[in-house]
C-alpha positions in Angstrom: -10.3 4.3 1.8 -7.7 6.6 0.2 -6.3 4.7 -2.8 -3.0 5.5 -4.4 -3.2 4.0 -7.9 -0.4 1.5 -8.4 -0.6 0.8 -12.2 2.2 3.1 -13.4 4.5 0.3 -12.4 7.9 -0.5 -14.0 7.4 -4.2 -13.4 4.7 -4.1 -16.1 5.9 -5.0 -19.6 3.5 -2.5 -21.1 4.8 0.3 -18.9 8.4 -0.7 -19.7 7.6 -0.5 -23.4 5.7 2.7 -23.2 8.5 4.3 -21.2 11.1 3.2 -23.7 9.1 4.7 -26.5 8.1 7.8 -24.5 4.5 7.0 -25.2 2.8 10.0 -23.5 -0.7 8.9 -24.6 -0.3 5.5 -22.9 0.5 7.0 -19.6 -2.2 9.7 -19.8 -4.9 7.1 -20.5 -3.6 4.9 -17.7 -3.6 7.9 -15.3 -7.1 9.0 -16.3 -8.5 5.5 -16.0 -7.2 5.2 -12.5 -8.5 8.5 -11.4 -11.9 7.9 -13.0 -12.0 4.6 -11.0 -11.5 6.5 -7.7 -7.7 6.8 -7.2 -7.0 9.9 -5.1 -3.3 9.8 -5.9 -1.1 8.1 -8.5 2.1 6.2 -7.7 4.9 6.7 -10.3 7.1 3.7 -10.0 9.7 3.8 -12.8 12.6 2.1 -11.1 15.8 3.8 -10.1 16.4 5.3 -13.5 20.0 6.0 -12.7 20.9 7.3 -16.2 17.8 9.3 -17.1 15.8 9.9 -13.9 16.3 13.6 -13.9 14.7 13.7 -17.4 12.1 11.0 -17.1 10.4 12.1 -13.8 9.8 15.8 -15.0 8.5 14.4 -18.3 6.1 12.1 -16.5 4.9 14.9 -14.2 4.2 17.2 -17.1 2.2 14.7 -19.2 0.2 13.5 -16.2 -0.7 17.0 -15.0 -2.1 17.7 -18.4 -4.9 15.2 -17.7 -5.3 14.7 -13.9 -5.3 16.9 -10.8 -4.5 14.3 -8.1 -1.3 14.0 -6.0 1.6 12.2 -7.7 3.7 9.8 -5.7 7.4 9.5 -6.6 8.2 5.9 -6.0 12.0 5.5 -6.6 15.3 5.4 -4.7 16.7 8.1 -7.1 16.7 11.2 -4.9 17.9 13.4 -7.8 15.1 12.1 -10.0 12.6 12.8 -7.3 13.8 16.4 -6.9 13.7 17.0 -10.6 10.1 15.7 -10.7 9.1 17.8 -7.7 10.3 21.0 -9.4 7.9 20.3 -12.2 4.8 19.8 -10.0 2.2 22.6 -10.2 -1.0 21.0 -8.9 -1.8 18.8 -5.9 0.6 18.2 -3.0 3.0 15.4 -4.1 4.1 12.4 -2.1 7.6 10.9 -1.8 7.6 7.1 -1.7 9.7 6.6 0.4 12.3 7.0 3.1 13.3 4.3 5.6 15.2 4.3 8.8 18.4 3.6 6.9 20.8 6.4 8.0 21.5 7.9 4.5 17.9 8.0 3.4 16.6 9.2 6.7 19.1 12.0 6.6 18.3 13.2 3.0 14.8 12.3 2.1 12.8 14.0 4.9 14.7 17.2 4.2 13.7 17.0 0.5 10.1 16.4 1.6 10.1 19.4 3.8 11.8 21.6 1.2 9.1 20.8 -1.4 6.2 20.6 0.9 5.4 17.0 0.1 3.8 14.2 2.0 6.3 11.4 2.9 5.9 7.6 3.1 8.3 6.2 5.7 9.0 2.5 5.8 9.5 0.6 9.1 12.7 -0.8 7.7 16.3 -0.2 9.0 19.8 -0.9 7.9 19.4 -4.6 8.8 16.2 -4.9 6.7 12.5 -5.5 7.6 12.0 -6.6 11.2 9.9 -9.7 11.9 7.7 -8.7 14.7 5.0 -6.0 15.1 6.7 -4.4 18.1 10.0 -4.0 16.2 8.2 -2.3 13.3 6.4 0.0 15.7 9.7 0.8 17.5 11.3 1.9 14.2 8.5 4.3 13.7 8.7 5.6 17.3 12.4 5.6 17.8 13.8 6.5 14.4 11.2 7.8 11.8 9.1 10.1 14.0 12.1 11.6 15.9 13.7 12.5 12.7 10.6 14.3 11.5 10.4 16.2 14.8 14.0 17.1 14.5 13.5 18.9 11.2 10.1 20.3 12.2 8.4 18.3 9.5 4.5 18.4 9.7 3.4 15.2 11.3 0.1 15.5 9.4 2.1 14.9 6.2 3.8 11.8 7.4 2.6 8.4 6.3 4.0 5.2 8.0 4.2 2.0 5.9 4.7 -1.0 8.1 5.4 -3.2 5.1 3.3 -6.0 3.6 5.1 -9.2 2.8 4.0 -12.0 0.6 2.2 -15.1 1.8 4.4 -17.1 -0.5 7.5 -17.6 1.7 6.8 -15.0 4.3 3.3 -15.9 5.6 4.4 -16.0 9.2 4.8 -12.2 9.0 1.2 -11.5 7.8 -0.3 -11.5 11.3 2.6 -9.2 12.5 1.5 -6.5 10.0 -2.0 -6.6 11.3 -0.8 -6.0 14.9 1.7 -3.4 13.8 -1.1 -1.4 12.2 -3.3 -1.9 15.3 -0.6 -0.6 17.6 0.4 2.3 15.4 -3.1 3.7 15.6 -2.6 4.4 19.3 1.2 4.9 19.4 1.0 8.6 18.6 -1.5 11.4 19.3 -3.0 12.4 17.0 -2.7 9.1 15.0 -0.3 9.2 12.0 -1.7 8.1 8.6 -0.7 4.5 7.7 -0.5 3.1 4.2 0.5 -0.3 2.7 1.3 -1.8 -0.7 -1.6 -4.2 -0.6 -0.9 -6.3 -3.6 2.6 -7.3 -2.2 0.8 -9.9 0.0 0.0 -12.0 -3.1 3.3 -11.5 -5.0 4.6 -14.8 -6.4 1.1 -16.3 -6.1 -0.8 -17.6 -9.2 -2.8 -14.8 -10.8 -6.2 -16.6 -10.3 -5.7 -16.6 -6.5 -4.2 -13.1 -6.0 -7.5 -11.2 -5.8 -8.9 -13.5 -3.1 -5.8 -13.0 -1.0 -5.6 -9.2 -1.6 -9.3 -8.7 -0.8 -9.3 -10.8 2.4 -6.2 -9.2 3.7 -7.7 -5.8 2.9 -10.7 -6.5 5.1 -8.4 -7.7 8.0 -6.3 -4.6 7.7 -9.3 -2.3 7.6 -10.4 -3.9 10.8 -7.4 -2.5 12.6 -7.8 1.0 11.1 -6.1 1.0 7.7 -7.5 3.9 5.7 -4.9 4.3 2.9 -3.3 1.9 0.5 -1.4 1.6 -2.7 -3.6 -0.6 -4.8 -5.2 -1.1 -8.2 -8.3 1.2 -8.4 -9.4 -0.7 -11.6 -9.9 -3.9 -9.5 -13.7 -3.9 -9.2 -13.8 -6.8 -6.7 -11.4 -5.0 -4.4 -13.4 -1.8 -4.5 -16.6 -3.8 -3.8 -15.0 -5.4 -0.8 -13.9 -2.0 0.5 -17.4 -0.6 -0.1 -19.0 -3.6 1.7 -16.9 -3.0 4.8 -17.3 0.8 4.8 -21.1 0.7 4.3 -21.6 -2.4 6.4 -23.5 -4.0 3.5 -24.8 -7.4 4.6 -26.8 -8.1 1.5 -24.7 -11.0 0.3 -23.4 -14.1 2.1 -19.8 -13.2 1.2 -20.3 -9.7 2.4 -21.7 -10.9 5.7 -18.7 -13.2 6.2 -16.3 -10.4 5.4 -18.0 -8.2 8.0 -17.8 -11.0 10.6 -14.1 -11.4 9.9 -13.6 -7.6 10.1 -15.4 -7.4 13.5 -13.6 -10.3 15.1 -10.2 -9.0 14.0 -11.2 -5.5 15.3 -12.1 -7.1 18.7 -8.8 -8.9 18.8 -10.6 -12.2 18.3 -9.9 -15.0 15.9 -12.5 -15.6 13.2 -14.6 -18.7 13.9 -15.7 -21.6 11.7 -19.1 -20.9 13.0 -19.2 -17.7 10.9 -18.9 -19.7 7.7 -21.4 -21.6 5.6 -19.2 -24.5 4.6 -21.6 -25.5 1.8 -20.8 -22.2 0.0 -17.6 -22.5 -2.1 -17.0 -18.7 -2.0 -17.2 -18.6 1.8 -14.9 -21.6 2.1 -12.3 -19.9 -0.1 -12.4 -16.8 2.0 -12.2 -18.8 5.2 -9.2 -20.8 3.9 -7.5 -17.5 3.0 -8.0 -16.2 6.5 -6.3 -19.3 7.9 -3.3 -18.6 5.7 -3.1 -14.9 6.6 -3.3 -15.7 10.3 -0.5 -18.3 9.8 -2.7 -21.2 10.9 -2.0 -23.4 7.9 1.0 -23.4 5.6 0.3 -21.7 2.3 0.4 -23.8 -0.9 -1.2 -22.9 -4.2 -3.4 -26.0 -4.1 -4.8 -25.2 -0.6 -6.9 -22.4 -2.0 -8.6 -24.6 -4.6 -12.2 -25.3 -3.6 
């Protein structure tokens, strides 16, 4: 699993404070800790930065490249800020996060990605927003995003499609649609285009003590349909262990065996079965309940995941 570290995130109060104070050491320690934990790239999400983006992004690139060698992902709507940051990059191939199928961004951002030889994350989202169904998301990729890349002769090996994770809190009916969108995108283009998601979005607005369970279970389900890249927290040891369990087919623990059964049933286009679960094991019951939520079989409530 290729992990783009998510922790340089403007929604974090610590990141906001460090950015305000231009605390280079804070960001360098955060970058090194993510790379040491296995991140192959780092997402830099500093918000739009309309007033100071052209100063902040180059500053961030400079201080991060002093301590890490991985790709930097520019996660902002500020095109001028992205370009200013790209001009500062001297190490690994950077990533632009992101374009969408909205006409203005689709016109400008891919050209910027080609000019600076970056990878490009493209969201399956158009002018009217995020479509509900898997087919509609795939169609945006096939009818808008990919044709634009071909039009400008952008390397398809540098394109990354993001079919968009939505939260179970209020949008759980869309969680199965993402699974099927990823499954279809694997065979929609030859050779297959890389796919990435923002995994932790699935548990936004969920109590903190339940977020890991939802993230980990959804990760297994998405890996079952071919996901090999995600923006996630590389410091999350439980998530990393779940990924390792699936990748190595480790059946040494009851929870690991259940995750693999869920993985294999989703991969085979089957629904996970209660027969796979030891209902006397609270950990397995919690995983099973989470699967039911993510497949939209029961309505999500915070109390439902209590065992």
